[in-house]
N, C-alpha and C positions, 0 to 999 in steps of 0.2 A: 179418121184421121184421130193417131193415138191421142187421149187425155197429155196436158202438161202438168207435168209433176212437178210441187211445189216443196221449198224443205221441208213444211214443216209436214207432208205427205210419207216423205224420204225420214222425218222425226217418228211419226207416227210406225212408219215400217221397225223403224232401230228395234223400238221400244217394245215392237213385237216379239220381233227377233230376238232378244235379250232375253223376254219371259221362257223363250222356246228353249233358247239357252241352257238356262235356269231349267227346264221341265227335264230337257236332253242329261243335261250332265247330274241330278240325281237320283237318273234312272239309273248312269254307265256308271258313275262314281265307283264301283268297285273293279274296274275296265282300268286305272289308271294307276300309270307309277305312285308314289305316297308323293315323291319331288313335284307331278303334274298335279296332284292332289291340293299340293297348299298354294300352286301357284295359280289354279283357278278357284280355291277359297280369297288366297291376298286380290284374282280379279273382282270375284262377286264384289267384296268390302269395298274393293276402290268403286266400282262401281255405283252402288249405293251413296257414300259416300262424297264420290266429283258428279258425279251424272255418266250418260253412258256416252257424250260425246267431245267427253276431253280429254284431252290428247295424252296425256301419263297414262290412263286404262287399256285407249286403245294400241298404243306402244308395247304393253305389257301383253295384251289380246295374241297382237301380233305374235313375237317370240314365244307365248306361249303355241301358239297355230304352229310355230318352228321346229317347238320339241314334239308336237304334237304327230305331226308326218314322220318324223325319226321313229317315235316309239310305234306309229303304222306299221315303218318297213318291219324294224326290228321282232315288231307280234304274226308276222306273214303277208306283210303284201298287203297294198290299198285295192280293195275289192274294187273292183268295178260297177258306176250304177247303171241299172237296164227299167225298163218299165214294165208294166202286164198290160194288158189286153184294156183293162180298165182305168189306163193310165197310173197305178199307185208304183211309187218307186221301189224299184227291187237292190239290191246291194250284192253278187256273186264275184263270188270270189275269193281268196282269203283266209282268215280264220275267222272263228268264233271273236276270236279278240280284238282284232283286225278291221271288223267290221262295226262292231262297238265303238271303237276309237275312233272310225271312219265316220260315226254314226254325230259325235261330238264336233268332230273336226269341217262339216257340215254343217251344224248348226251353228261355228263360231265364225264359222268361213258368209255363212248368211248375217247374221252381226254385223261382222268388220266392214260388210260393202257396202250397209244400209250407214251404219252410225261415224265411217269413215266420210259420206259425201255428207254427211249432214255436218259434221264435224270443219270440213274443207270451206260448205260455201257460208258457215257461222265464222270459221277466220276470213272469209272475203268480205262479209260485211264490212267488219270489226275497219280492216281496214280503209276499206270506200270513205266507212266515218272517221278513219282517223284524216284521211285525204282533204274529204269536204271539210274539215274543223280544219287546218293550213293552208286551205285555202279560201276560207272566211275570213281568216286573220288575215290575206293581200290583199 
């Protein structure tokens, strides 16, 4: 039976995915258009200031993801993901530029998946606390 994952588990995963996103952005920065480069710079700054679970930077990250998808299509189309015999991820198809952008998209998606889960859980916990406080006044 799989181990139950807690909010803390997802938070640790989101922080790890955030670090991976930063690494991929550093490696593939020159593949980004100037406007996306500026957008990702702003995102990383906002994440530093507000943290990885703040709704503002997460919404900005989703917007960047949509723009990135359009740029991948313009750069030659999305590559398909495949695995080698030993399980390593390989991107096939597309162009060199679209594969580089797809690496960023993959890292962004992994970060957003974990961070959004935590942000939603934190919002739910806060709503429960507000509800409990109202019930305590009755």
